[in-house]
C-alpha positions in Angstrom: 83.9 15.3 -60.8 80.9 16.8 -61.1 80.4 19.7 -63.8 78.4 22.8 -62.8 75.7 21.8 -65.6 75.3 18.7 -63.8 74.9 20.7 -60.2 72.4 22.7 -61.7 68.6 22.0 -60.5 66.9 21.9 -63.6 63.4 23.8 -63.9 60.3 21.7 -65.3 58.4 23.5 -67.4 55.4 22.8 -65.8 56.5 24.5 -62.8 57.2 27.5 -64.3 54.0 27.7 -66.4 52.3 27.6 -62.8 54.1 30.3 -61.8 53.2 32.1 -64.6 49.9 31.6 -64.0 50.2 32.4 -60.2 51.6 36.2 -60.9 49.2 37.3 -63.9 46.1 36.1 -61.4 47.4 37.9 -58.9 48.2 41.4 -61.2 44.3 40.4 -62.2 43.3 40.3 -59.1 44.9 42.6 -57.1 46.1 44.9 -59.5 42.9 47.2 -59.4 42.8 47.2 -56.0 46.4 48.3 -55.5 45.8 51.1 -58.6 42.9 52.2 -56.8 44.7 52.1 -53.3 47.2 54.2 -55.3 44.8 57.0 -57.1 43.7 57.9 -53.5 46.7 59.0 -51.9 47.5 60.9 -55.0 47.9 64.8 -54.8 47.2 67.5 -56.6 50.3 67.2 -58.4 50.6 64.0 -59.1 49.6 63.1 -63.1 46.8 60.6 -63.0 47.4 60.1 -66.9 50.3 59.1 -66.9 52.0 57.0 -69.9 52.9 54.6 -68.0 50.9 54.9 -64.9 52.9 56.3 -62.0 52.1 53.3 -59.2 53.7 55.3 -56.0 52.1 58.6 -55.1 54.7 61.5 -55.5 52.7 63.4 -53.6 51.3 61.5 -50.9 48.2 62.6 -49.3 45.5 61.8 -47.1 43.4 64.6 -48.0 41.2 63.0 -50.4 40.2 61.3 -47.3 39.3 64.0 -45.6 37.2 65.4 -48.7 34.8 61.9 -48.8 34.3 62.7 -44.8 33.3 65.9 -45.1 31.3 65.6 -49.0 29.3 63.0 -47.4 28.1 61.3 -44.4 30.2 58.1 -44.4 29.7 57.3 -40.4 25.8 57.4 -41.2 25.7 55.7 -44.3 28.5 52.9 -42.6 25.7 52.5 -40.0 23.0 51.6 -42.7 25.1 49.6 -44.4 26.4 47.6 -41.2 22.4 46.9 -40.1 21.8 45.5 -43.6 24.5 43.2 -43.5 24.4 42.1 -39.8 20.7 40.9 -41.3 21.7 39.5 -44.0 24.0 37.1 -42.3 22.1 36.5 -39.9 19.0 35.6 -42.2 21.1 33.5 -44.2 23.3 31.6 -42.0 20.0 30.9 -39.8 17.3 30.1 -43.0 20.3 28.3 -45.5 21.4 26.1 -42.3 18.1 25.3 -42.1 17.0 24.6 -45.5 20.3 22.7 -45.8 19.7 20.0 -43.4 16.2 19.5 -44.2 17.2 19.4 -47.9 20.4 17.4 -47.4 18.9 15.1 -44.4 15.3 14.9 -43.4 13.0 12.5 -46.1 9.8 14.5 -47.1 7.9 14.4 -50.2 8.7 16.6 -52.9 12.6 17.3 -51.5 14.2 16.6 -54.9 11.8 19.6 -56.4 12.0 21.6 -53.7 15.6 21.6 -54.6 15.4 21.7 -58.4 13.6 25.1 -57.3 17.0 26.0 -55.5 19.1 25.1 -58.2 17.1 27.2 -60.9 16.7 30.2 -59.0 20.8 30.1 -59.9 19.7 30.2 -63.0 17.9 33.6 -63.4 20.0 36.2 -64.0 19.1 38.8 -60.7 18.0 42.1 -63.8 15.4 40.1 -64.7 13.4 39.8 -61.6 14.0 43.5 -60.0 11.1 44.5 -60.9 8.6 42.4 -59.8 11.2 42.1 -56.7 10.8 45.8 -56.1 6.5 44.8 -56.5 6.3 42.6 -53.6 8.9 45.0 -51.6 6.3 48.4 -52.2 3.2 45.9 -51.5 4.4 45.0 -48.7 5.4 49.0 -47.6 8.5 47.9 -47.7 10.4 50.3 -49.7 12.6 53.2 -49.2 13.1 50.8 -45.4 16.9 49.2 -44.6 14.5 45.8 -44.7 13.9 45.9 -48.0 17.3 46.2 -48.9 17.8 42.6 -47.6 14.6 40.7 -47.7 15.6 39.3 -51.2 18.8 38.3 -50.5 17.7 37.2 -46.8 18.3 33.5 -47.7 20.4 33.3 -50.7 20.1 29.7 -52.9 23.4 29.5 -53.1 24.1 29.7 -49.7 21.3 27.1 -49.3 22.4 24.9 -51.9 26.5 24.9 -50.6 24.9 23.7 -46.6 22.8 21.5 -48.7 25.9 19.6 -49.9 27.8 19.9 -46.8 24.9 18.1 -44.9 24.6 15.5 -47.4 28.4 14.9 -47.1 27.8 13.7 -43.0 28.4 10.3 -42.6 25.6 8.5 -41.5 25.9 7.0 -38.8 26.1 10.6 -36.8 22.3 10.7 -37.3 22.0 6.8 -36.6 23.8 7.1 -33.6 21.5 9.9 -31.9 18.1 8.1 -33.1 19.6 6.1 -31.2 20.6 7.7 -27.9 16.3 9.0 -28.6 17.4 12.5 -30.3 14.8 14.3 -32.4 15.6 16.0 -35.0 16.3 19.3 -33.7 18.1 17.5 -31.4 20.8 15.9 -34.4 20.3 18.8 -35.8 21.6 21.5 -33.5 23.6 19.1 -31.1 25.0 16.9 -33.8 25.4 18.1 -37.5 26.0 21.8 -37.2 28.9 21.5 -35.1 30.0 19.4 -37.9 29.6 22.3 -40.8 31.1 25.3 -39.2 33.7 25.5 -41.5 30.4 26.0 -44.7 28.2 28.3 -41.9 31.2 30.8 -42.2 31.7 30.6 -45.7 27.7 31.5 -45.9 28.6 34.5 -43.4 31.5 35.8 -45.6 29.0 35.2 -49.3 26.4 37.4 -47.3 28.8 40.0 -46.1 30.1 40.5 -49.3 27.4 40.2 -51.7 24.7 42.6 -49.2 27.6 45.3 -48.6 28.6 45.6 -52.5 25.3 45.1 -53.6 24.1 48.7 -55.7 21.2 48.3 -57.5 19.0 46.6 -55.8 19.9 49.4 -52.7 19.9 52.6 -55.4 15.8 51.0 -56.9 14.7 50.7 -53.4 15.8 53.5 -51.4 14.6 57.1 -52.1 15.7 58.5 -49.2 19.4 60.1 -49.2 19.0 59.3 -45.2 18.7 54.9 -45.5 21.4 55.3 -48.3 23.9 52.2 -47.8 27.6 53.1 -47.8 27.3 52.0 -51.7 24.3 54.2 -52.7 26.0 57.1 -50.8 29.4 56.6 -52.4 27.4 57.7 -55.8 27.2 61.2 -54.4 30.9 61.9 -55.1 30.5 61.9 -59.1 29.3 65.4 -60.2 27.6 66.1 -63.1 30.4 68.3 -65.2 33.3 67.0 -63.4 34.1 63.3 -60.9 37.6 63.8 -59.2 39.4 59.9 -59.5 40.7 60.3 -56.0 37.9 60.7 -54.6 35.9 58.2 -55.7 39.1 56.2 -55.5 39.2 56.9 -51.8 35.3 56.3 -51.2 36.0 52.8 -52.9 39.0 52.0 -50.1 36.6 52.9 -47.2 34.0 51.0 -48.7 36.6 47.9 -48.7 37.7 48.0 -45.5 34.8 46.8 -43.6 35.3 43.6 -46.2 38.9 42.8 -45.2 38.3 43.6 -41.3 35.2 41.0 -41.6 37.0 39.2 -43.5 40.1 38.7 -41.4 38.1 37.6 -38.5 36.4 35.1 -39.3 39.6 33.2 -41.8 40.8 31.5 -38.6 37.1 29.3 -38.5 37.2 29.6 -42.1 39.9 27.4 -42.5 39.7 25.7 -39.1 36.0 24.8 -39.9 37.0 23.6 -42.8 39.9 21.3 -41.7 37.7 19.8 -39.5 35.0 18.6 -41.5 37.5 17.1 -43.6 38.9 15.5 -40.9 35.3 14.1 -39.7 34.1 13.7 -42.9 
């Protein structure tokens, strides 16, 4: 007759450790977002500096979001940010895909040097080239324009390398069969290779959108007219010289986060399906 101890399922220390790590990562990654959401919903009667912190608002209200919309022209800044993000996504999807295909599939002199330049570009901190970028943008007459904001990141080095690796991992038989059928380089690129890397293209689109949407320092340097401010720069107007309301700043942060969540929610299905299909075909 089995004893009660024998019927119990033994939990391995490794499984417990993995769950602890997952819980820790969830707290570190989702904790600040949950706190910002809680802060944005707190009313005037809530103590923001209570110990321990009060995660659930005692007097929840949406007045903070209404105050943000009254203080700054959020819809106008939102349109500016969407225009910048749309140009960044289009530029990276088209430019990085074309460059990645050239580096991954085509044979030409200097291909290794070109790939090395893109790798080196990842090692250079963005802050070290801000002055040179600004001088180039100003020299081109694009200072204080949305095009000037998006120009330095319209084709990111990381996205080019992602596409290069995606195309390089495709079986060579696809291209060889297309060559036998008489397809040229553009036909092989559009009809054969691109359909195989849709998942990576979705990753590039997400990276480009999030990077351009969250960028603050570069738009702050380039833009001088408030009418051209992006949302991240415009939200900085919520900060006062002598007093800041953390509730309003948190509400503005949540407003700026909504488009990112929406964009990822629309693409995640294609993202995972594309990666799965690409792994099966590769």
